[in-house]
C-alpha positions as CSV (number, residue, x, y, z in Angstrom):
1,H,-114.4,-16.9,-51.7
2,D,-113.3,-13.3,-52.2
3,A,-116.3,-12.2,-50.2
4,F,-115.3,-14.6,-47.4
5,D,-111.8,-13.3,-47.3
6,Q,-113.1,-9.8,-47.2
7,M,-115.4,-10.7,-44.4
8,Q,-112.6,-12.3,-42.4
9,H,-110.5,-9.2,-42.8
10,S,-113.3,-6.9,-41.8
11,I,-114.1,-9.0,-38.8
12,N,-110.4,-9.0,-37.8
13,D,-110.3,-5.2,-38.3
14,Y,-113.5,-4.9,-36.2
15,I,-112.0,-7.0,-33.4
16,T,-108.8,-4.9,-33.4
17,E,-110.9,-1.7,-33.4
18,L,-113.0,-3.0,-30.6
19,R,-110.0,-3.9,-28.5
20,T,-108.4,-0.5,-29.0
21,T,-111.6,1.3,-28.2
22,T,-112.3,-0.9,-25.3
23,A,-108.8,-0.3,-23.9
24,S,-109.1,3.5,-24.1
25,N,-112.6,3.5,-22.8
26,M,-111.7,1.4,-19.8
27,R,-110.3,4.6,-18.2
28,F,-113.7,6.2,-18.4
29,E,-116.3,3.5,-18.2
30,S,-116.8,0.2,-16.5
31,E,-116.4,-3.0,-18.4
32,L,-120.2,-3.5,-17.9
33,H,-121.2,-0.3,-19.7
34,I,-119.1,-1.0,-22.7
35,A,-120.3,-4.6,-23.0
36,K,-123.9,-3.5,-22.6
37,R,-123.5,-0.9,-25.3
38,I,-121.9,-3.4,-27.7
39,Q,-124.7,-5.8,-27.0
40,H,-127.5,-3.3,-27.3
41,H,-126.4,-2.1,-30.7
42,M,-126.0,-5.5,-32.2
43,V,-129.6,-6.7,-32.0
44,P,-132.5,-5.4,-34.2
45,T,-135.3,-3.7,-32.3
46,D,-137.4,-2.7,-35.4
47,F,-140.0,-5.6,-35.5
48,P,-142.0,-6.3,-38.7
49,E,-145.7,-5.3,-38.8
50,R,-147.1,-7.7,-41.4
51,D,-150.1,-9.7,-42.3
52,D,-148.2,-13.0,-42.7
53,V,-146.0,-13.1,-39.6
54,G,-145.7,-11.7,-36.1
55,L,-142.3,-11.4,-34.5
56,Y,-140.9,-9.9,-31.3
57,A,-137.8,-10.4,-29.2
58,L,-136.4,-9.1,-26.0
59,L,-132.9,-9.4,-24.5
60,Q,-132.5,-8.7,-20.8
61,P,-128.8,-8.7,-19.8
62,A,-127.9,-9.9,-16.4
63,K,-125.9,-7.4,-14.2
64,E,-122.8,-9.1,-15.5
65,V,-123.1,-9.0,-19.2
66,G,-122.9,-12.1,-21.3
67,G,-123.3,-12.7,-24.9
68,D,-126.9,-13.6,-25.9
69,L,-127.9,-12.6,-29.4
70,Y,-130.9,-12.7,-31.7
71,D,-131.3,-11.6,-35.2
72,F,-133.8,-11.8,-38.0
73,V,-134.2,-10.6,-41.6
74,I,-137.0,-11.1,-44.2
75,R,-136.0,-11.7,-47.8
76,G,-138.8,-12.2,-50.2
77,N,-141.2,-14.7,-48.6
78,E,-138.6,-16.1,-46.2
79,L,-137.9,-15.1,-42.6
80,Y,-134.4,-16.0,-41.5
81,F,-134.0,-15.9,-37.7
82,T,-131.3,-16.7,-35.2
83,I,-130.9,-17.0,-31.5
84,G,-127.7,-17.7,-29.7
85,D,-125.8,-17.7,-26.4
86,V,-122.0,-17.2,-26.0
87,S,-120.1,-19.0,-23.3
88,G,-118.7,-16.7,-20.7
89,K,-119.5,-13.2,-19.6
90,G,-118.3,-9.6,-19.8
91,V,-116.6,-7.8,-22.6
92,P,-115.1,-10.9,-24.2
93,A,-118.5,-12.5,-24.5
94,A,-120.1,-9.4,-25.9
95,M,-117.3,-9.1,-28.5
96,F,-117.7,-12.8,-29.4
97,M,-121.4,-12.3,-29.7
98,S,-121.0,-9.3,-32.1
99,I,-118.5,-11.3,-34.3
100,T,-121.0,-14.2,-34.4
101,R,-123.9,-11.9,-35.4
102,S,-121.8,-10.2,-38.1
103,A,-120.7,-13.5,-39.5
104,S,-124.3,-15.0,-39.5
105,R,-125.8,-11.9,-41.0
106,F,-123.2,-11.9,-43.8
107,I,-123.2,-15.6,-44.5
108,S,-127.0,-16.1,-44.3
109,G,-127.2,-13.5,-47.1
110,L,-125.3,-15.8,-49.5
111,D,-127.2,-18.4,-51.5
112,M,-126.5,-21.4,-49.3
113,K,-128.4,-24.1,-47.4
114,L,-128.7,-23.6,-43.7
115,D,-126.4,-26.4,-42.8
116,E,-123.7,-24.8,-45.1
117,V,-124.4,-21.5,-43.5
118,M,-123.8,-23.0,-40.0
119,E,-120.6,-24.7,-41.2
120,N,-119.3,-21.5,-42.6
121,I,-120.1,-19.5,-39.5
122,N,-118.4,-22.3,-37.4
123,N,-115.3,-22.2,-39.5
124,T,-115.2,-18.4,-39.5
125,I,-115.4,-18.4,-35.7
126,V,-113.1,-21.3,-35.1
127,D,-110.4,-19.6,-37.2
128,G,-109.7,-16.8,-34.9
129,N,-110.8,-18.4,-31.7
130,D,-107.9,-19.0,-29.3
131,S,-109.9,-18.1,-26.2
132,G,-111.8,-21.4,-26.1
133,M,-115.1,-19.7,-26.3
134,F,-118.1,-21.1,-28.1
135,V,-121.7,-20.1,-29.0
136,T,-124.9,-22.2,-29.0
137,L,-126.8,-21.1,-32.1
138,F,-130.2,-21.9,-33.6
139,M,-130.9,-20.8,-37.1
140,G,-134.2,-21.1,-38.9
141,C,-135.7,-20.2,-42.3
142,L,-139.5,-20.0,-42.4
143,N,-141.4,-19.7,-45.7
144,L,-144.2,-17.3,-44.9
145,Q,-146.4,-18.5,-47.7
146,T,-146.1,-22.3,-47.3
147,G,-145.2,-22.5,-43.6
148,H,-142.2,-24.7,-44.5
149,L,-139.5,-24.4,-41.9
150,K,-135.9,-25.3,-42.4
151,F,-133.7,-25.2,-39.3
152,C,-130.3,-26.1,-37.9
153,N,-129.3,-26.2,-34.3
154,G,-125.8,-25.9,-33.0
155,G,-126.0,-27.0,-29.4
156,H,-128.8,-24.6,-28.5
157,N,-131.9,-25.2,-26.3
158,P,-134.8,-27.0,-28.0
159,I,-137.3,-24.4,-29.2
160,V,-141.0,-24.7,-28.3
161,V,-143.7,-25.2,-31.0
162,V,-147.2,-23.9,-30.0
163,P,-149.7,-25.5,-32.4
164,A,-152.4,-23.2,-33.8
165,D,-155.3,-25.4,-32.7
166,G,-154.8,-25.0,-29.0
167,G,-153.0,-28.4,-28.9
168,D,-150.2,-29.1,-26.5
169,P,-146.9,-27.2,-27.1
170,Y,-143.9,-29.4,-27.6
171,F,-140.1,-29.2,-27.9
172,L,-139.0,-29.3,-31.5
173,K,-137.0,-32.5,-31.9
174,Q,-133.5,-31.5,-33.1
175,K,-130.3,-33.2,-34.1
176,S,-127.7,-32.8,-31.5
177,N,-125.2,-30.8,-33.5
178,I,-122.4,-29.3,-31.4
179,A,-122.0,-25.6,-30.4
180,V,-120.4,-23.3,-32.9
181,G,-116.7,-22.4,-32.5
182,V,-115.5,-25.7,-31.1
183,F,-114.3,-27.9,-34.0
184,P,-113.4,-26.8,-37.6
185,D,-115.2,-28.4,-40.5
186,F,-118.0,-29.9,-38.4
187,K,-120.8,-31.2,-40.5
188,Y,-124.1,-29.7,-39.3
189,E,-127.4,-31.3,-40.2
190,M,-130.4,-29.3,-41.3
191,Q,-133.9,-30.4,-40.7
192,E,-137.3,-29.5,-42.1
193,M,-140.9,-29.5,-41.1
194,D,-144.2,-27.8,-42.0
195,L,-146.0,-25.4,-39.7
196,G,-149.7,-24.7,-40.0
197,K,-151.1,-21.1,-40.1
198,G,-151.4,-19.8,-36.6
199,S,-148.5,-21.8,-35.2
200,R,-146.1,-20.1,-32.9
201,L,-142.4,-20.7,-32.3
202,L,-140.9,-19.8,-28.9
203,L,-137.2,-19.4,-28.8
204,Y,-135.2,-18.7,-25.7
205,T,-131.7,-18.9,-24.1
206,D,-131.0,-20.9,-21.0
207,G,-131.3,-17.8,-18.9
208,V,-135.0,-18.7,-19.0
209,T,-134.9,-22.4,-18.1
210,E,-132.0,-22.1,-15.7
211,A,-133.4,-19.0,-13.8
212,E,-133.0,-19.9,-10.1
213,R,-134.8,-19.3,-6.9
214,S,-132.8,-18.7,-3.8
215,D,-133.1,-22.4,-3.0
216,K,-131.4,-23.2,-6.3
217,S,-134.5,-24.7,-7.9
218,Q,-134.8,-23.8,-11.6
219,Y,-137.6,-22.6,-13.8
220,G,-137.0,-25.6,-16.0
221,E,-138.3,-27.0,-19.3
222,D,-141.6,-28.5,-17.9
223,R,-142.6,-25.1,-16.5
224,L,-141.8,-23.5,-19.8
225,V,-144.0,-25.9,-21.8
226,G,-146.7,-25.5,-19.1
227,W,-146.6,-21.7,-19.5
228,A,-146.6,-22.0,-23.3
229,K,-149.9,-24.0,-23.0
230,S,-151.4,-21.1,-21.2
231,S,-150.2,-18.6,-23.8
232,H,-152.7,-19.6,-26.5
233,G,-154.9,-16.6,-25.7
234,I,-152.0,-14.0,-26.0
235,E,-152.6,-12.1,-29.3
236,S,-149.3,-10.4,-29.8
237,E,-145.7,-11.7,-29.9
238,E,-144.6,-8.8,-27.8
239,G,-147.2,-10.0,-25.2
240,V,-145.8,-13.5,-25.3
241,C,-142.2,-12.3,-24.7
242,K,-143.0,-9.9,-22.0
243,M,-145.4,-12.2,-20.2
244,L,-143.0,-15.2,-20.2
245,Y,-140.3,-12.9,-18.9
246,A,-142.7,-11.7,-16.2
247,D,-143.4,-15.4,-15.3
248,V,-139.7,-16.1,-14.9
249,K,-139.3,-13.0,-12.7
250,K,-142.2,-14.1,-10.6
251,F,-140.7,-17.6,-10.2
252,V,-137.3,-16.4,-9.1
253,A,-139.0,-14.3,-6.5
254,G,-136.5,-11.5,-6.3
255,N,-133.4,-13.7,-6.6
256,E,-130.7,-12.0,-8.6
257,Q,-130.6,-12.8,-12.4
258,N,-127.3,-14.6,-13.0
259,D,-127.5,-15.0,-16.8
260,D,-128.8,-13.1,-19.8
261,I,-132.4,-13.8,-20.8
262,T,-133.4,-13.7,-24.4
263,I,-136.9,-14.6,-25.7
264,M,-138.1,-14.5,-29.3
265,S,-141.7,-15.3,-30.4
266,I,-142.7,-15.9,-34.1
267,K,-146.2,-16.5,-35.3
268,L,-147.2,-17.7,-38.8
269,K,-150.4,-15.8,-39.6
């Protein structure tokens, strides 16, 4: 528990520091630039080049910055990955996002099951959360040798599984755990499944499915699965992310992006 206390302190120090920096910077820069900078530096952009897995992610902030996040780390044969979406916009969301990422990066490095990791992240965030903000969070751990996937979803959009054999993509059935940061001591449920070689996981935030045309019609889940079916021929995960983003942009037909869009694609080779 010493490590936890230490982390709580460092996170609190970090928030204080951020607040001070933000306050002084406000005189020189718009809220947007500060939030964008915080956000930009919090997500990894060095993607693995390996024989056993392909991975790529993109985060495209809306004009008004929100708090999308993604993260990944490979430890031994296991790929840990996370995607999340903080409620709200602007500097508060970007700060909340950075705290969430710090907590998840630290806690997932401890020797715990994913549901315990989620519970600890939740308690860490609830503890100092008097702003009523929350974050939807999906965490997964994929064994790159066996294809065994453990995952835990805290109120996030269902991820898409694209089978290796050209079969129909489908939404991963997930327990409806609540978003992180709402209730202390919530018991999250972990689930497990096996993925075949060549399977692809498509993760996204609701900036994709809720992208709107000027007539308020949304991109939606059906269109996403339809697009995923046509993605079988795309070789690289970078291609998947960029082409899906392009499809969303094409759909909204010039209508302004009103939410952050994050897309992550993982392929077991």
